[in-house]
Structure formats: C-alpha cells, structure tokens
All heavy atoms as an XYZ file, in Angstrom:
676
protein
N       7.358     11.945     14.499
C       7.892     12.786     13.468
C       6.731     13.504     12.808
O       5.766     12.874     12.398
C       8.642     11.933     12.462
C       9.353     12.734     11.426
S      10.456     11.704     10.477
C       9.359     11.315      9.141
N       6.841     14.784     12.738
C       5.783     15.565     12.110
C       5.816     15.310     10.615
O       6.859     15.409      9.968
C       5.983     17.042     12.387
C       4.839     17.869     11.903
C       4.991     19.325     12.291
O       5.649     19.623     13.287
O       4.458     20.147     11.560
N       4.676     14.975     10.071
C       4.597     14.682      8.662
C       3.280     15.240      8.139
O       2.220     14.888      8.636
C       4.683     13.163      8.424
C       4.659     12.792      6.974
C       5.759     13.073      6.171
C       3.562     12.192      6.406
C       5.759     12.753      4.840
C       3.541     11.857      5.061
C       4.648     12.144      4.282
O       4.638     11.825      2.959
N       3.331     16.129      7.165
C       2.111     16.812      6.723
C       1.154     15.946      5.909
O       0.009     16.311      5.734
C       2.647     17.961      5.859
C       3.969     17.473      5.371
C       4.520     16.589      6.461
N       1.595     14.785      5.444
C       0.766     13.966      4.567
C       0.001     12.883      5.287
O       0.140     11.714      4.970
N      -0.818     13.241      6.271
C      -1.607     12.243      6.982
C      -2.744     11.795      6.073
O      -3.526     12.610      5.598
C      -2.162     12.804      8.309
C      -3.061     11.799      8.982
C      -1.024     13.189      9.221
N      -2.825     10.497      5.857
C      -3.847      9.971      4.966
C      -5.136      9.618      5.685
O      -5.234      9.694      6.916
N      -6.136      9.216      4.921
C      -7.439      8.897      5.506
C      -7.414      7.693      6.435
O      -8.214      7.625      7.368
C      -8.320      8.631      4.286
C      -7.388      8.371      3.161
C      -6.120      9.093      3.472
N      -6.460      6.772      6.230
C      -6.396      5.600      7.103
C      -6.046      6.005      8.531
O      -6.660      5.551      9.491
C      -5.373      4.576      6.591
C      -5.724      3.964      5.258
C      -5.172      4.777      4.089
O      -4.565      5.851      4.315
O      -5.358      4.355      2.943
N      -5.045      6.868      8.674
C      -4.649      7.306     10.016
C      -5.747      8.130     10.672
O      -6.006      8.000     11.867
C      -3.354      8.118      9.947
C      -2.097      7.330      9.596
C      -0.890      8.257      9.490
C      -1.835      6.243     10.598
N      -6.409      8.966      9.898
C      -7.520      9.749     10.438
C      -8.630      8.837     10.933
O      -9.199      9.049     12.005
C      -8.068     10.704      9.375
O      -7.089     11.640      9.015
N      -8.942      7.815     10.168
C      -9.974      6.852     10.540
C      -9.611      6.127     11.837
O     -10.428      6.004     12.749
C     -10.184      5.834      9.409
C     -11.128      4.719      9.757
C     -12.495      4.910      9.744
C     -10.629      3.472     10.124
C     -13.364      3.884     10.077
C     -11.486      2.439     10.462
C     -12.860      2.648     10.432
N      -8.374      5.654     11.925
C      -7.937      4.935     13.117
C      -7.957      5.836     14.359
O      -8.352      5.398     15.428
C      -6.535      4.364     12.909
C      -6.433      3.245     11.869
C      -4.972      2.918     11.581
C      -7.195      2.017     12.327
N      -7.559      7.094     14.193
C      -7.580      8.013     15.328
C      -9.009      8.301     15.776
O      -9.317      8.282     16.964
C      -6.883      9.324     14.979
C      -6.835     10.297     16.154
C      -6.051     11.526     15.807
C      -5.885     12.526     16.907
N      -6.687     12.484     18.046
N      -9.901      8.542     14.839
C     -11.303      8.836     15.164
C     -11.976      7.666     15.879
O     -12.878      7.864     16.679
C     -12.071      9.189     13.903
C     -11.728     10.556     13.347
C     -12.405     10.832     12.014
O     -13.250     10.030     11.577
O     -12.055     11.862     11.406
N     -11.520      6.452     15.590
C     -12.106      5.260     16.202
C     -11.351      4.806     17.448
O     -11.633      3.743     17.999
C     -12.173      4.122     15.176
C     -13.221      4.398     14.128
O     -14.402      4.474     14.445
N     -12.796      4.593     12.891
N     -10.390      5.590     17.885
C      -9.669      5.272     19.116
C      -8.708      4.109     19.010
O      -8.302      3.539     20.028
N      -8.328      3.749     17.800
C      -7.440      2.599     17.620
C      -5.970      2.992     17.523
O      -5.093      2.136     17.483
C      -7.857      1.822     16.384
C      -9.243      1.193     16.558
C      -9.661      0.375     15.384
N      -8.747     -0.732     15.173
C      -8.678     -1.405     14.028
N      -9.471     -1.093     13.027
N      -7.827     -2.397     13.905
N      -5.712      4.301     17.467
C      -4.335      4.776     17.401
C      -4.249      6.084     18.185
O      -5.209      6.830     18.292
C      -3.871      4.973     15.936
C      -4.588      6.120     15.270
C      -2.378      5.161     15.839
N      -3.091      6.297     18.772
C      -2.830      7.524     19.517
C      -1.523      8.100     19.000
O      -0.557      7.375     18.794
C      -2.705      7.214     21.004
C      -2.453      8.397     21.872
C      -2.320      8.008     23.338
O      -2.946      7.021     23.759
O      -1.580      8.703     24.044
N      -1.499      9.384     18.783
C      -0.301     10.032     18.284
C       0.395     10.769     19.415
O      -0.248     11.365     20.264
C      -0.653     11.019     17.148
C      -1.213     10.312     15.952
C      -2.577     10.277     15.734
C      -0.381      9.674     15.049
C      -3.100      9.619     14.648
C      -0.898      9.018     13.962
C      -2.257      8.989     13.747
N       1.724     10.691     19.426
C       2.533     11.306     20.480
C       3.549     12.236     19.842
O       3.816     12.156     18.650
C       3.269     10.227     21.271
S       2.181      9.014     22.011
N       4.139     13.063     20.663
C       5.108     14.055     20.171
C       6.437     13.866     20.886
O       6.471     13.690     22.104
C       4.591     15.482     20.425
C       5.618     16.511     20.004
C       3.281     15.707     19.696
N       7.503     13.892     20.114
C       8.866     13.899     20.668
C       9.602     15.076     20.056
O       9.540     15.289     18.840
C       9.585     12.597     20.351
N      10.294     15.824     20.872
C      11.063     16.954     20.365
C      12.334     16.452     19.674
O      12.741     15.290     19.847
C      11.470     17.904     21.508
O      12.386     17.208     22.371
C      10.249     18.378     22.282
N      12.955     17.332     18.907
C      14.218     16.968     18.269
C      15.274     16.631     19.315
O      16.064     15.705     19.136
C      14.716     18.102     17.375
C      13.874     18.253     16.114
O      13.120     17.322     15.779
O      13.992     19.308     15.468
N      15.285     17.375     20.414
C      16.260     17.109     21.485
C      16.047     15.723     22.094
O      16.999     14.986     22.347
C      16.158     18.197     22.558
C      17.322     18.215     23.496
C      18.661     18.493     22.822
O      18.717     19.321     21.897
O      19.656     17.855     23.225
N      14.788     15.351     22.319
C      14.483     14.012     22.842
C      14.898     12.939     21.849
O      15.433     11.894     22.245
C      12.988     13.893     23.151
C      12.538     14.737     24.314
C      11.028     14.841     24.444
O      10.322     14.755     23.409
O      10.557     15.006     25.583
N      14.693     13.190     20.572
C      15.094     12.226     19.540
C      16.615     12.080     19.492
O      17.133     10.973     19.337
C      14.551     12.653     18.171
N      17.325     13.194     19.635
C      18.787     13.119     19.634
C      19.312     12.386     20.866
O      20.291     11.648     20.782
C      19.389     14.522     19.555
C      19.209     15.210     18.201
C      19.631     16.674     18.277
C      19.970     14.482     17.104
N      18.649     12.554     21.995
C      19.018     11.796     23.197
C      18.813     10.304     22.963
O      19.641      9.476     23.351
C      18.204     12.243     24.404
C      18.593     13.619     24.912
O      19.679     14.119     24.535
O      17.806     14.213     25.670
N      17.712      9.948     22.326
C      17.436      8.545     22.023
C      18.458      8.002     21.020
O      18.891      6.851     21.121
C      16.016      8.389     21.479
N      18.847      8.823     20.056
C      19.866      8.446     19.072
C      21.170      8.073     19.789
O      21.749      7.010     19.547
C      20.105      9.605     18.109
C      21.079      9.319     16.994
C      20.629      8.917     15.744
C      22.455      9.444     17.166
C      21.511      8.660     14.715
C      23.344      9.185     16.158
C      22.869      8.801     14.924
O      23.742      8.533     13.909
N      21.588      8.955     20.695
C      22.825      8.703     21.442
C      22.715      7.432     22.286
O      23.641      6.624     22.340
C      23.126      9.902     22.342
C      24.425      9.768     23.094
C      24.740     10.990     23.954
O      24.099     12.043     23.760
O      25.610     10.862     24.810
N      21.563      7.246     22.920
C      21.354      6.065     23.768
C      21.430      4.787     22.939
O      22.056      3.802     23.345
C      19.990      6.176     24.460
C      19.853      5.279     25.650
C      18.579      5.531     26.436
N      18.203      6.934     26.475
C      16.958      7.383     26.310
N      15.970      6.559     26.128
N      16.675      8.670     26.348
N      20.791      4.778     21.767
C      20.827      3.588     20.914
C      22.236      3.309     20.406
O      22.653      2.150     20.322
C      19.871      3.745     19.739
C      18.403      3.517     20.086
C      17.499      4.032     18.989
C      18.153      2.041     20.321
N      22.974      4.366     20.084
C      24.360      4.165     19.641
C      25.178      3.500     20.747
O      25.934      2.568     20.482
C      25.003      5.500     19.261
S      24.387      6.201     17.725
N      25.027      3.973     21.975
C      25.815      3.456     23.093
C      25.371      2.066     23.529
O      26.201      1.199     23.773
C      25.721      4.411     24.284
C      26.485      5.685     24.096
C      26.354      6.587     25.299
C      27.138      7.862     25.125
N      26.978      8.782     26.252
N      24.045      1.861     23.645
C      23.541      0.600     24.195
C      23.463     -0.521     23.165
O      23.686     -1.679     23.510
C      22.153      0.818     24.815
C      22.091      1.758     26.014
C      20.650      1.954     26.464
C      22.935      1.214     27.161
N      23.114     -0.191     21.939
C      22.908     -1.237     20.931
C      24.001     -1.278     19.865
O      24.049     -2.208     19.077
C      21.543     -1.040     20.252
C      20.368     -1.147     21.209
C      20.221     -2.531     21.818
O      20.624     -3.516     21.177
O      19.703     -2.627     22.939
N      24.834     -0.238     19.810
C      25.902     -0.217     18.816
C      25.415     -0.004     17.398
O      26.051     -0.444     16.456
N      24.287      0.687     17.247
C      23.745      0.955     15.909
C      23.578      2.450     15.719
O      23.486      3.219     16.671
C      22.386      0.258     15.692
C      21.348      0.778     16.710
C      22.523     -1.250     15.767
C      19.939      0.313     16.428
N      23.536      2.850     14.463
C      23.203      4.221     14.109
C      21.768      4.217     13.572
O      21.551      3.918     12.401
C      24.142      4.765     13.029
C      25.564      4.949     13.498
C      26.563      4.100     13.078
C      25.877      5.987     14.361
C      27.870      4.274     13.497
C      27.186      6.177     14.796
C      28.169      5.316     14.357
O      29.454      5.493     14.784
N      20.802      4.524     14.418
C      19.405      4.467     13.965
C      19.069      5.693     13.106
O      19.741      6.722     13.178
C      18.625      4.511     15.280
C      19.504      5.279     16.200
C      20.915      4.920     15.812
N      18.022      5.571     12.322
C      17.555      6.726     11.571
C      16.887      7.703     12.543
O      16.397      7.318     13.600
C      16.554      6.296     10.493
O      15.369      5.818     11.099
N      16.883      8.978     12.195
C      16.244      9.971     13.061
C      14.738      9.738     13.154
O      14.129     10.031     14.172
C      16.542     11.374     12.560
C      17.976     11.839     12.799
C      18.206     13.221     12.187
C      18.306     11.854     14.280
N      14.151      9.185     12.112
C      12.723      8.860     12.171
C      12.460      7.838     13.279
O      11.530      7.997     14.063
C      12.241      8.304     10.819
C      12.294      9.273      9.666
C      13.637      9.296      8.934
O      14.603      8.654      9.387
O      13.728      9.980      7.915
N      13.298      6.818     13.355
C      13.118      5.793     14.377
C      13.400      6.342     15.780
O      12.736      5.959     16.738
C      14.034      4.593     14.093
N      14.354      7.254     15.910
C      14.677      7.761     17.232
C      13.557      8.615     17.814
O      13.421      8.700     19.023
C      15.993      8.570     17.244
O      15.881      9.687     16.365
C      17.154      7.698     16.863
N      12.723      9.199     16.971
C      11.549      9.905     17.492
C      10.621      8.899     18.177
O      10.057      9.181     19.227
C      10.817     10.653     16.372
C      11.432     11.976     16.054
N      12.532     12.101     15.234
C      11.110     13.218     16.446
C      12.853     13.379     15.142
N      12.011     14.085     15.863
N      10.486      7.726     17.594
C       9.638      6.698     18.210
C      10.259      6.199     19.518
O       9.557      6.019     20.510
C       9.449      5.527     17.244
N      11.559      5.981     19.521
C      12.220      5.535     20.743
C      12.146      6.596     21.841
O      12.046      6.273     23.019
C      13.680      5.153     20.474
C      13.827      3.771     19.918
C      14.018      3.566     18.571
C      13.771      2.671     20.754
C      14.153      2.294     18.056
C      13.904      1.386     20.258
C      14.091      1.202     18.892
N      12.174      7.859     21.461
C      12.075      8.933     22.449
C      10.727      8.916     23.163
O      10.635      9.278     24.337
C      12.291     10.287     21.772
N       9.695      8.466     22.485
C       8.361      8.389     23.084
C       8.326      7.356     24.203
O       7.540      7.462     25.146
C       7.304      8.050     22.002
C       7.199      9.190     21.007
C       5.953      7.739     22.602
C       6.723     10.492     21.576
N       9.191      6.351     24.141
C       9.173      5.286     25.155
C       9.369      5.819     26.569
O       8.776      5.302     27.510
C      10.238      4.231     24.842
C       9.983      3.380     23.612
C      11.146      2.404     23.409
C       8.679      2.644     23.704
N      10.190      6.860     26.721
C      10.404      7.432     28.057
C       9.099      7.974     28.639
O       8.919      7.989     29.850
C      11.435      8.554     27.999
C      12.838      8.030     27.724
O      13.097      6.851     28.042
O      13.661      8.791     27.196
N       8.209      8.425     27.783
C       6.913      8.944     28.229
C       5.873      7.830     28.325
O       5.030      7.841     29.203
C       6.398     10.001     27.251
C       7.309     11.188     27.094
C       6.795     12.094     25.981
C       7.785     13.187     25.667
N       7.361     14.021     24.562
N       5.939      6.870     27.425
C       4.918      5.835     27.317
C       5.045      4.756     28.396
O       4.054      4.395     29.037
C       4.974      5.178     25.940
C       4.067      3.981     25.709
C       2.602      4.417     25.707
C       4.414      3.284     24.426
N       6.239      4.234     28.586
C       6.426      3.075     29.471
C       5.878      3.297     30.880
O       5.211      2.420     31.422
C       7.902      2.633     29.472
C       8.171      1.597     30.541
C       8.277      2.085     28.104
N       6.112      4.449     31.512
C       5.566      4.633     32.874
C       4.033      4.619     32.932
O       3.461      4.421     33.995
C       6.106      6.003     33.298
C       7.282      6.241     32.433
C       6.977      5.561     31.136
N       3.373      4.802     31.802
C       1.911      4.835     31.796
C       1.274      3.483     31.510
O       0.053      3.353     31.575
C       1.381      5.835     30.751
O       1.677      5.343     29.428
C       1.999      7.207     30.945
N       2.089      2.483     31.191
C       1.548      1.165     30.854
C       0.971      0.497     32.091
O       1.437      0.705     33.215
C       2.626      0.299     30.216
C       3.144      0.816     28.882
C       4.283     -0.054     28.383
C       2.050      0.920     27.852
N      -0.057     -0.341     31.898
C      -0.798     -0.889     33.035
C      -0.016     -1.808     33.974
O      -0.297     -1.850     35.149
C      -1.964     -1.624     32.397
C      -1.587     -1.851     30.985
C      -0.599     -0.782     30.632
N       0.925     -2.575     33.472
C       1.663     -3.472     34.371
C       3.028     -3.803     33.791
O       3.340     -3.433     32.662
C       0.866     -4.753     34.637
C       0.627     -5.551     33.380
O       1.535     -5.775     32.593
N      -0.597     -5.994     33.161
N       3.823     -4.533     34.551
C       5.172     -4.835     34.106
C       5.237     -5.916     33.033
O       6.298     -6.245     32.552
C       6.054     -5.214     35.299
C       5.560     -6.460     36.023
O       4.405     -6.860     35.804
O       6.337     -7.015     36.803
N       4.093     -6.477     32.650
C       4.075     -7.499     31.601
C       3.691     -6.909     30.240
O       3.552     -7.634     29.271
C       3.126     -8.622     31.976
C       3.595     -9.376     33.213
C       2.704    -10.549     33.502
C       3.070    -11.122     34.836
N       3.670    -12.379     34.811
N       3.519     -5.597     30.174
C       3.197     -4.939     28.909
C       4.380     -5.035     27.960
O       5.531     -5.029     28.384
C       2.839     -3.477     29.147
O       1.696     -3.360     29.933
N       4.081     -5.113     26.680
C       5.123     -5.195     25.663
C       4.945     -4.062     24.664
O       3.828     -3.693     24.331
C       5.047     -6.537     24.943
C       5.383     -7.708     25.826
C       5.287     -9.003     25.053
C       5.700    -10.193     25.851
N       5.076    -10.405     27.097
N       6.058     -3.526     24.212
C       6.066     -2.466     23.214
C       7.017     -2.891     22.101
O       8.116     -3.369     22.366
C       6.539     -1.131     23.808
C       6.617     -0.060     22.744
C       5.633     -0.698     24.955
N       6.592     -2.718     20.867
C       7.434     -3.034     19.716
C       7.676     -1.740     18.954
O       6.731     -1.018     18.642
C       6.751     -4.063     18.784
C       7.598     -4.309     17.541
C       6.490     -5.359     19.531
N       8.944     -1.443     18.690
C       9.299     -0.275     17.893
C      10.090     -0.767     16.698
O      11.084     -1.479     16.850
C      10.146      0.739     18.700
C      10.562      1.901     17.812
C       9.369      1.241     19.905
N       9.641     -0.410     15.517
C      10.329     -0.795     14.288
C      11.502      0.158     14.078
O      11.315      1.353     13.908
C       9.347     -0.717     13.111
C       9.987     -1.154     11.820
O      11.157     -1.478     11.777
N       9.215     -1.143     10.763
N      12.684     -0.371     14.099
C      13.895      0.440     13.946
C      14.480      0.227     12.549
O      15.620     -0.170     12.404
C      14.901      0.092     15.034
S      16.293      1.229     15.097
N      13.675      0.481     11.551
C      14.175      0.324     10.191
C      14.771      1.648      9.716
O      14.563      2.691     10.316
C      13.042     -0.105      9.258
O      12.065      0.926      9.209
N      15.472      1.602      8.671
C      16.070      2.813      8.121
C      17.553      2.862      8.397
O      18.054      2.250      9.335
N      18.230      3.592      7.539
C      19.682      3.704      7.655
C      20.044      4.968      8.413
O      19.772      6.069      7.952
C      20.306      3.750      6.262
C      20.193      2.462      5.509
C      20.878      2.546      4.147
N      22.026      3.427      4.130
C      22.225      4.333      3.175
N      21.367      4.493      2.203
N      23.307      5.091      3.209
N      20.664      4.805      9.553
C      21.051      5.949     10.355
C      22.303      6.641      9.869
O      22.536      7.802     10.201
N      23.093      5.955      9.061
C      24.319      6.596      8.574
C      23.998      7.812      7.715
O      24.763      8.764      7.674
C      25.185      5.597      7.824
C      24.491      4.976      6.629
O      23.330      4.557      6.768
O      25.125      4.901      5.557
N      22.831      7.834      7.087
C      22.445      8.984      6.271
C      22.168     10.209      7.130
O      22.220     11.332      6.650
C      21.221      8.665      5.421
C      19.948      8.474      6.240
C      18.724      8.283      5.388
C      17.496      8.007      6.186
N      17.252      8.832      7.346
N      21.862     10.005      8.412
C      21.564     11.098      9.330
C      22.733     11.470     10.227
O      22.646     12.433     10.986
C      20.376     10.709     10.222
C      19.107     10.457      9.445
O      18.893     11.136      8.431
O      18.332      9.577      9.855
N      23.822     10.740     10.147
C      24.953     10.959     11.066
C      25.482     12.381     10.977
O      25.797     12.993     12.000
C      26.057      9.945     10.784
N      25.565     12.940      9.798
C      26.102     14.302      9.672
C      25.213     15.325     10.380
O      25.697     16.306     10.924
C      26.278     14.665      8.195
C      25.010     14.874      7.453
N      24.236     13.811      7.005
C      24.355     16.003      7.097
C      23.162     14.301      6.400
N      23.200     15.625      6.441
N      23.914     15.090     10.408
C      22.993     15.987     11.119
C      23.256     15.923     12.611
O      23.345     16.951     13.296
C      21.527     15.611     10.823
C      21.226     15.825      9.339
C      20.567     16.405     11.701
C      19.891     15.250      8.896
N      23.410     14.702     13.123
C      23.645     14.507     14.557
C      24.991     15.090     14.958
O      25.093     15.808     15.960
C      23.569     13.007     14.915
C      23.932     12.781     16.376
C      22.181     12.470     14.620
N      26.019     14.815     14.189
C      27.367     15.265     14.555
C      27.514     16.792     14.456
O      28.342     17.379     15.137
C      28.426     14.575     13.696
C      28.460     13.074     13.913
C      28.650     12.221     12.860
C      28.267     12.533     15.178
C      28.684     10.845     13.043
C      28.299     11.155     15.374
C      28.498     10.319     14.309
N      26.699     17.429     13.628
C      26.741     18.902     13.510
C      25.978     19.600     14.627
O      26.076     20.810     14.750
C      26.204     19.349     12.159
C      27.167     19.057     11.034
O      28.357     19.000     11.247
N      26.637     18.837      9.846
N      25.223     18.868     15.413
C      24.496     19.480     16.529
C      25.339     19.441     17.723
O      25.492     19.324     18.685
C      23.163     18.775     16.756
C      22.171     19.191     15.690
C      20.819     18.820     16.080
N      20.241     19.916     16.831
C      18.941     20.106     16.938
N      18.134     19.305     16.377
N      18.464     21.091     17.642
C-alpha cells in the first residue's frame, strides 16, 4: 500500500538490507480480496489484501518448499466492502 509517511525506521531497515518493499496494484489487491472471501470466509481490509497480493509474486521466488511466510490480516474489511462492491 502506498503510504507517503515513511519514517526513519523503515528507511534505516531498507538501507541495511533488512527489509524489501514490493508493489501490488489495486486490481491484484481486489483479486486477493475475492480469494480470501471465498477461501477463508472473511472480509479482509484492503490494506491486508495488498500484502496477500504480493504472495503470488513472492512465493515462487522463495528458496525451498520449507519456507514460511506470515501475513498479518488485521483490520476490519467490512469498512471497505462498499469500495469493493462498487468496482
């Protein structure tokens, strides 16, 4: 999710190679939203679906099949439902 308020902590972590930032389009996030609704029965927040959308790009690049990824799916998706349904 594009956010203009990047603080010094994130800049520091990126400069030291401890964090990598990825991009997901709104369309990819909406696809992830739909997938989570169908597979998990939840209405995720749009912020979380941007993270889930990255998984389609990230997982194939992981070193082996024992790699683990954790995505925090916090937030109320019902507040975003009207945005999704209007698209």
